[in-house]
N, C-alpha and C positions, 0 to 999 in steps of 0.2 A: 504494500500500500504506500502511496505517496506520503512522504513525511509531513508535508504541509497539511494535507487532509487529516492525517492522524493527529497532528498537534491541535488543529482546530476542533476536532471531535472530542479529544480527551481533555484539553486544557480549557478551551472556550465554552464547549457545551457540556463538560463534565461527564462524558460517557466513559464507561468501563472499557479500558484497553483490551481486556480479555474477551470482550464480546465483539470486537471488531475484526472479523474474518471475512474474506472475500465472499463466501457463500451465505453469510448471515443476512437475513432480511433486515430492512431498515427498522421495522417495528421491533424485531428481536434485539437489535443493537441499541434500542432505546431512542431512536430518532422518530419523534412525533411531529405533528404539524407545526408546532412552535419552534422546534429544533430546526426544521427545514427552513423556516423564515430566517432564523439566526444564522444558519449555515450560508444561506444566500448572501446575507449582509457581510459575513466574514470573508467569503470568497471574493466578493467585490472589493472590500476595503483592504484586505491583506494581500490578495493575489491579482487583483485587477481583472477578475473573471466575472462576467455578467451571465449568470445562469438563473433562470426564473425558478420560483418555488415549484411550479407545475413540472418543470423539467426534472428538478431534483427528486420530486415525489414519484416520478415515473420510473426511477431506478428500482429494480426488483431486489437488489442486494447491495451490500457495502462495496463489493467488487465492481459492480456496474456503476456505482456512483464514482468510484475511483477512475474507471475507464472514461467516463463522461468528462471528468475534470481534466484528465490527461489529454483527451482529444481537443478540448478547448484551449489547452496550453500549447497545442501543436506537437505533442509528444506521442501521437498515436502510433 
């Protein structure tokens, strides 16, 4: 997983690092609708990535979320 994403999820959103595996669903990782809004803001502020809440919620897993962010960064 991208270290920037991992840092945002664990430090900024206070999610459990042990739950952040590529195959883990967003819900099982503790990412709820409020977390998605916060994640979108942090991605914009810290990484300069504009990804809507709807796009983030469309990810089925933490791994998909990571791939989405990497694609936006041009690291696909």
